[in-house]
C-alpha positions, 0 to 999 in steps of 0.5 A: 533565504528561500524555503524548500520547494513545495512537493504538494500535489493533488491526488489526481496529479499523483495518480496520473504520474503512475504509468501503465505497467508500473510496480507500485508498493502500497503501505498499510497493514491489512485493514490499517492505514492503507492509502485508499484515497490514492488507490481510488484515484488510480481506479478513476484514472483507468490504470492498467497492467500494474504490479502491486507490492503489498506486504499485508493488504486487503481492500486496496488490492481488491479495488485495483483488481476489481477495476482491472488495473492489476496483472500481478500481486506480490504479497504475504497476505490479501484478505479482509481479516474477520470479514472474510476473503478479498473477493475480486482478488481471489477471483482474479487469481483463480481465473488466471487474470492476476498472478500472485507471487506469494511470500511470508512477511519476513521473506518479502521484507528481506527482498525489499531490504536487499533492494534498499541497500543495493545488495545482491541478496539479504540472507535469512533462515526464514522459509527453510523447511517450507515450500516457499523457496521452491515456489520461486526457484524458477525466477531466482527471487529466493535461493537456498544456499549454504554458508561456506564458513559454517556449512549452514543453509540460508535463504538468499532473498534477491532485491525487489524493485518498486517504481513508487511507494505510497504510504498514508500518514497523519501529518505532512508539510508541503516540503515532504516531511511526514509524520505518523502519530504515534510512531507506528509505521507498520512495515511502510518504512521498508517499501519507502526505502526500497522504492525509487519514488515515494508519495505520501498521502496525509490526513492533514497538511501542517506548517514546517515549524511543527517538524522543526520544533520536534524533529525526533517525531519525523517519520519520513524526512523530506529527502525521502518523499517526492510528492505530498497529497492532502487526504483527510480520512484518506485511509477510509474504509481502513483505519488510521489509528488513533484518529479513526477505526476501520469502517466495518459497515462499508466492508459488510456492504461491499461484500454483500454487493459482491454476491451479484455482478449487477449489485456490485456494478451499482455499488461500485459506481455509486459508492467508489468510482463514481463520486467526483472528489475524495470529499464526495466519496466520503460523503457518499459513504457516510464517513463523517458520521457513524462507525469509524468516525473519530 
């Protein structure tokens, strides 16, 4: 019997398949489990005019804005949490170089759910009584409507399409089965179900037998995944619980470098975009030792 076709590709191949102008949905939750290895390859590939969908994000969006890769961000929040604001994202939006399309987390999830289910809209009462629906009145992304049966108002959240979703997991096999340990998938499942294609970056590639032995632990079965990339510590400098925590020292040094253009240019080339491989990047940032190490 012929086994499943391998979907394993390199990070560079996965990034090269993203055309300029595409809409990419990035997984993770703020400083947790962001697909940073993939984002770095997008930066190195010189992508432009991307729309980034990220329910709650931080460093991944800031890298892409710093690289000039993004024209539009669709999100609920972009920040470095206790470390402060995401500086390049903030400057990009303030200058008008980047358009920010803002939602609450739930409203954004409802738009993704409408897309996943191929519905004209997903109804919710979230957002009623706020200014958020008015922000999207012109585009029609959100509409306040009245239920004919009850006379009660609701917000109609229209579909939000994404060309590709990229999520980071603990384990995957070459066929595309993927697993998060423990089964905490944040809100990543919403973008995976809504996107036309999904790329998974994995801490480690394992044998398919480990999935067939415990099928109940599979987070994304192979029919939901189009490409698999091996990326040890692929969420760095964000966390991949319980394997490692976020790397606070990197966040602090990144923010310090953002204080002066020349300092950031040097930091960017030496610590982020310059290293040739993901392994070189990890070595340049002391990822094998120190804070955030397993």
